[in-house]
C-alpha positions in Angstrom: -6.7 -20.7 -30.6 -5.4 -21.7 -27.4 -4.6 -25.6 -26.7 -5.0 -26.8 -23.1 -3.6 -29.5 -20.9 -6.6 -30.6 -19.0 -6.4 -32.4 -15.7 -9.0 -33.9 -13.4 -8.0 -32.5 -9.9 -11.4 -33.4 -8.2 -9.2 -35.4 -5.6 -7.2 -32.6 -4.9 -9.9 -30.4 -4.5 -11.9 -33.0 -2.0 -8.6 -33.3 -0.1 -8.2 -29.4 0.2 -11.9 -29.4 1.4 -11.4 -32.2 4.1 -8.2 -30.4 5.3 -10.0 -26.8 5.5 -13.1 -28.5 7.4 -10.8 -30.4 9.9 -8.8 -27.2 10.9 -12.4 -25.1 11.1 -14.1 -28.0 12.7 -11.8 -29.8 15.0 -9.6 -26.8 15.6 -11.0 -23.3 15.2 -14.4 -24.2 17.0 -12.3 -25.7 19.9 -10.9 -22.6 20.6 -12.5 -20.0 23.1 -15.5 -17.9 21.5 -13.7 -14.9 20.1 -14.6 -11.1 20.8 -15.7 -11.0 16.8 -16.3 -14.2 15.1 -16.0 -12.7 11.8 -12.4 -11.7 12.7 -11.5 -15.7 13.0 -13.4 -16.1 10.1 -11.1 -13.8 8.0 -8.4 -15.4 9.7 -9.4 -18.8 8.4 -9.9 -17.7 4.9 -6.7 -16.1 5.0 -5.2 -20.0 5.7 -7.2 -21.4 3.2 -5.7 -19.3 0.4 -2.2 -20.7 1.4 -3.6 -24.1 1.9 -5.1 -23.8 -1.8 -2.0 -23.0 -3.2 0.1 -25.7 -1.7 -2.6 -28.5 -1.8 -4.1 -28.1 -5.2 -2.4 -25.5 -7.2 1.0 -26.3 -6.7 0.4 -29.6 -8.1 -1.1 -28.6 -11.2 2.0 -27.7 -14.0 2.2 -24.4 -15.0 -0.4 -22.8 -12.6 1.7 -22.0 -9.9 1.5 -19.2 -7.4 -1.7 -18.0 -8.4 -3.9 -16.5 -5.7 -7.2 -17.7 -4.8 -9.2 -15.5 -6.1 -11.4 -15.0 -9.0 -8.4 -13.7 -11.2 -7.4 -17.6 -11.7 -10.9 -19.1 -12.2 -10.6 -19.3 -15.8 -8.3 -22.3 -15.2 -10.3 -24.5 -13.2 -13.6 -25.7 -14.8 -16.3 -27.3 -12.5 -18.2 -29.9 -14.3 -21.4 -31.4 -13.0 -21.4 -35.4 -13.3 -25.2 -35.9 -13.8 -25.7 -39.8 -14.0 -29.5 -39.7 -14.3 -30.3 -36.0 -14.8 -30.1 -34.0 -18.1 -30.3 -30.8 -16.3 -28.2 -29.4 -13.3 -30.0 -28.1 -10.3 -28.1 -25.1 -9.5 -29.0 -21.9 -6.9 -28.0 -18.7 -8.6 -27.4 -15.6 -7.1 -30.1 -12.8 -8.2 -27.6 -10.5 -9.4 -24.0 -10.3 -10.3 -23.0 -8.5 -6.9 -23.5 -10.4 -3.8 -27.2 -11.4 -3.5 -29.4 -13.9 -2.3 -29.3 -17.0 -4.1 -32.6 -16.9 -5.5 -32.7 -16.4 -8.8 -35.6 -17.6 -11.1 -33.3 -19.9 -13.3 -32.9 -23.3 -11.0 -31.6 -25.7 -13.5 -29.3 -25.4 -16.3 -28.1 -27.6 -19.3 -24.7 -29.0 -18.0 -23.4 -29.4 -21.2 -24.3 -25.9 -22.4 -23.3 -23.9 -19.1 -19.5 -23.1 -18.4 -19.0 -23.0 -14.6 -15.7 -21.8 -13.0 -14.4 -22.5 -9.4 -14.7 -19.9 -7.1 -14.4 -21.2 -3.4 -16.4 -23.8 -1.4 -19.6 -22.3 0.2 -21.6 -23.1 3.3 -24.3 -21.5 4.0 -23.8 -21.6 8.0 -20.5 -19.7 8.5 -21.3 -19.4 12.1 -20.8 -23.2 13.4 -19.5 -26.4 11.9 -18.8 -26.3 8.3 -19.5 -28.8 5.6 -18.8 -26.8 2.3 -21.4 -29.1 0.4 -21.3 -26.9 -2.5 -18.9 -25.6 -5.2 -19.2 -21.6 -5.4 -19.0 -21.3 -9.3 -19.1 -18.2 -11.6 -21.0 -18.9 -14.9 -18.9 -17.5 -17.7 -21.1 -18.9 -20.5 -24.4 -20.1 -20.8 -26.3 -21.1 -24.3 -29.7 -21.6 -22.7 -29.5 -19.2 -20.0 -27.4 -15.9 -21.0 -29.2 -13.8 -18.7 -27.1 -15.4 -15.8 -23.6 -15.3 -17.4 -21.4 -13.4 -14.9 -23.5 -14.6 -11.8 -22.4 -16.9 -9.2 -24.1 -20.3 -8.6 -24.1 -23.0 -6.3 -23.4 -26.7 -7.2 -23.2 -29.7 -5.2 -19.8 -31.0 -4.4 -20.8 -34.9 -4.8 -22.4 -34.3 -8.2 -19.2 -32.5 -9.8 -15.8 -32.9 -10.9 -13.3 -30.2 -11.4 -10.6 -29.9 -14.4 -7.8 -27.8 -14.3 -7.1 -26.2 -18.2 -3.6 -25.1 -18.5 -2.8 -23.2 -21.7 0.0 -25.1 -23.4 2.6 -24.0 -25.8 1.8 -24.9 -29.4 
C-alpha cells in the first residue's frame, strides 16, 4: 500500500487563479484585437502551464516539474466542502471525450466520488475570464460508476484542493 503526504494547497490554487485572471483580464484583453482570438488563448494557455509549475507545483514537496496536463492529476484531489448539502452539484460531460456538460447525473455523493484537478474552467473564453469552476476528472464513483473517466465542473468556492504525494515507507 502506498502512503501519501497530504497537503492542503487551496490557497496556492486560488493565488494561481487570481494571477491568471489578472494577466488575461487586465493585460491580454487590453491588447489590440488579434487576427485570431484562439491563437491568443493558446499562447495564454502555454503561459499558465509555466505559472502553474512555479506557483503551485514547485511549492509542494516531491511534485516538482510535472507538466500541467492530465498525467499529473492523480496527485491533486478536489474535495467539495459542502457545509449544508450532502450531495455535490456537478456538471458532467456527456462522454469521456470533449462533449457538452449535460450528463443526466447532476448530483453526486461527494464522499463516494473521487475528483482530480484538470484545470480551471470558464464557459466564456472570448471575453473576461472568471474561472468559477474547477474542471475535474472523476476517477472513482461508488454511486455513479457510469461517470468514471468523465470530466466534471465543480464550483471553486465550494471546494478545497489537496496534493497527495507518495512518501517513502
